[in-house]
Residue, then its C-alpha position, 0 to 999 in steps of 0.5 A: m257130176v264130172y265123175y258120173i258123166s265120165h262113168l256113164l261114157v266108159k260104162k257105155s263103151n264097156d257094155d258095147g265091148y270096147i275097153v277104154g284107156s285113160r290118159g293124163s293124171v285122172g288115174s291119180s284119183f282113187a274116186a275115178t278108179m272106184s267110178g270105173i273111169t280108169e283102170v289105174n289104182p293110185l293107192i300104195p301097193h297092196y294085195i287084194c283077194p278077188h274072192c273075199r276082198h281081203n287086202e294087205f297094204l305094204p309099208e310105203g317104199t317097199v315096191s313102186s308098183g303093186f303089179d311087181l308083187p308075186d301072186k300069193e294065197c289069201p289067208i282067209c279064203h285061200h284064193i290067189m291074191k293079186g298085187d295092185g296100187q301104183d303109189i300116185p299122189f292125188e294132188t297131181f290131179l286135183g291140186f294140193e288144196g283140191d282146187k284144180v278143175p278135174d280134166i278127164d281125158l279118155n281114150f276110146s277105140g277109134e272106131y267107137q269114138p263117134v258112138a261115144h260122142n253121140y251118146c253125149k247128145e243122148v244123155f244131155g240133149e242137143k241143147h246141152a252138148f256141143r263140139a268144141g269149136t276151133v278158129g283157123t287163122v291166116a298163116e304167114k305164107t298165106a297172108y303173103g299170097y293174099v298181098k301178091g294176089y291183091e297186086e295182080e287183081m288190082e293191076l298195081e305196080p308190084f310192091s317192094d318185098a318189104k311192103r309185101t311183108d309188112l302188109a302180110k303181117c297185118c293179115e296174119g292171125v286174122k280169122r279165116t275159117t272155123g272147125q271143130h275139136p277132134a275130141g272135145i265135147v262141151v257140156v252145158p249145165e241143165d239150168m243154163d243156155i249155151h248162149d250164156f257162154t258163146p254163140v254156136q255155129y256149124p263147123a266151116n258153115n256146113p249146115f249139114s253137119e251133125w254137130k254145132t260147135t262153139h263159135f269161140d275157140f274153146h281155149h277162150i272159154h275153158d275156165n267157164i264151161l266143162k269140156f270132155d276129151i273123148l279121144g280116138h285111140v288105136d289101143p282099145t281097138a287092138m284090145k277088141m280085135l285080140e279078144n275077138l280072135t282069142g276069146i280072152d278077156v284082156t282085163t284078166l291078163p296078168m301084169n306080172d307074167p315073167e315071160t311077158m316082162e322078159i321081152f322088154s329086155s331080151i328075145r328069149s321068151l319069143k323063142i327066136d334063133s338069135t343067129r337069124y335075128d339081130q334085135e336085142t329085145g322083143a319090143a318091136g311092135i309093142p305100143e310105147f316101146g316099139t320105136p327105135f328111140v325107146r328100144g334104145i332105152l330098153e337095151k341100155t336099161r334092161p328093165t325087169t319090172f312093171s315100175e321100171l317100164v313106167t319109168i321108161s314111159g315117163l323118160s321117153h315122153g318127157t323133155d330133157v328127162w332122158l337125153g343128157n339127163a337120166e341117160a348120163l347118170i346111168d352111164a356114169g353109174t351114179c344111179v340105176l333106172s329105178e332111182v332116176i326121175g321118170c314121171r312128175d309124181d316121182i318128185m313129190v313122193e321121193l322128196m317127201a320120203y327124204g323128209l320135205q313137207p308135202k306142200m313144198a314137195f308138191t310145189i317143187m314137182e309142179s315147178v320142175r315138171k313145167g320146166k321152171g327149175l328150182k328156187d334157191e330156198w328149195i335147193q337149200e331145203m333139199k340139201a338140208n334133207n340130204v337130197p343127192g346133188w345129182y337129183i337136184d341137178s337132174c331137176l334143174k335140167i327138166k323141161y317137161m314131165f309125163p304124169k305117172a298115171h298116164a304112163v301106167a295106163y299106157v304100160m298096162m295096154a303095152v303089157r297086155i299086147a306083149w302078153f299076146k305077142v308071147h302067148r298067142p302069136i298068131a292073134y298078135y300078128c293078125m292084130f299088128f298087121s291089121i291096125r298098126c301098119d301104115a304101108y305094106d309090100i305084101q308081095t314081098m311079105i308073102a314071098g318069105e324071109q329071104a325076100v323080106r331081108e333083101r327088101m329091107s337091105a335095099i331100103r337101108a342102102k338107100e338111107k346110106d346113099n346121100s344122093v337118094t331120098v327114102s320116102d315116108k312110105e318106104k320108111a313105113i314099109y320098113s317098119t312093117l317088114e321088121l315085124a314080118l321078119e320077126m314073125f318068120c324067125r319065130g316060125y310063122r308065115f303069110s298065106n297067099l292072098s285069096i279072093e275066096r278067103s281073104d278079109a276086106t281089111d283084117f289079117l286072119p288066122d289061116p284055118l288050114d295052117d296054124k302057122s300062117i295068117i291070111p292077108p286082107f284085100t287092103s294090103i294091096d297097094g291102092l286097094g281101099a276098104n270100100v273096094g275090099r268090102s265090096i269083094v267080100a259082100a259079092r262072094k257072100a251073095r254067090p261064088f264068083l264065076s270068072k274074072e269078068d264076074v268079079l269086075k261086074r259085081t265088085q268095085l275092083s278096077k281092072t288094074l287091081l284085078d290084074v295085080m291080084d291075078n299076078m299074085q295068083a289070088l284069083e283061085n284060077l278063075d277063067d277070064e269070062n263067064q262063057m265056057t268053051l268046049f275046045 
């Protein structure tokens, strides 16, 4: 039933045009793959013919990911066979004895998430679908404020600091308010009532809320009732936008395109003049791989395969897996990237390959991935099976490990976006600047490469000056400018903002210049989405006659209108509707 409900949710989203990403270990389940819940195939690497379904499974240990297999001709029908399969043991999802409660987490598009939530009501009815409730408690500083407020209100002699602290400790943790889990939907069996598990209420006692929530914090009842995590995520939204811009079905993109894989180790496939660009890889702006930390891992390891990218995803999300562990092993030449422990599932598969019994390999994996280390008898068994000493030491250092199925799902999304970056750059940059940027300096971006370089240099100079603090907004602007600079170095640019051609919220290809993209109204600092939409709606109704007309028919303020005027974005509109003959 859990699988079927998840299948319905994913099918509904796909039918409405939004791809769904999986997270956690659900991709370890072949049943979930066949149910359409996840794109991750946990079987050992194999070839499959999409036409006649002929398949060829490779011997275990041949490759780590089927996506690393070159395409080949089907011997039966002569169509092209594709590689698939990630070699992920199902035990990480269901437990060694199949006794683990399935936990299915799904990443829906952020803009589609409310639809998916409401679909649960539609399928199960309002009496059987509820939001998981949360309980807000009094924090330490708030409790201290309560005590001081009590002194003042009761006009008491000020308490000593020790007494204030003691009284505050008594208040700490007391329930203050209620809320709702941002993604959790609780589903009650048809033959049962929600009150068999928990009272229900409106979040924060708001009777106008669309949802009722569990009165108890979900963590107190999670062993007794089913919860779905229907999360909002930016990657499915990015996929939708790229499909809309190009007409390409993202699920048909190859996972083994050489030019796409190349951007994770160099900038050659981006065709950038390296004398103008100082980055060693083309991973900036690629989800999961675009942060300075992960780009540093890429520069050190130079991955060339999908399976190596999965390992890097595991290394970057784990705790004490890369720093002071795998990094040191690679630096010392002890092993290479493909041999280090990246994801939790690697431990079970690799220990079984050394000769350990499956049950012991699973138990060791579970202990290591939770940061509990190794028992002496496990170490003796590992040594008896010739497990290298460096591998054992690596296990002892790990505090937390990422599930391989989660890493594979994220890398699949990243490779798709990387494909667009290489092969459909205009669409990629429109998507990136529309939905992956937290701040803009649009005047600088429109001004061109030199202006962007100067602005980035100014921010870097502030970072080096200990007497000046670089704001979070400036850091976000720097990240945006970094991709703008890359775009310029590839021969692309920004058109000017235009009251007649700009979209409300999205960057769009310029139909008059195949090397340019047009910024939206929301790229102007302080101009919100509703204001931008009001401009688009007004111009669709009829052309603007003047600046006065713009102010009357839109939500644009005079200040923002002046900003647009200074940017020459008003297409030479007169100040007023009235014309003069002199």
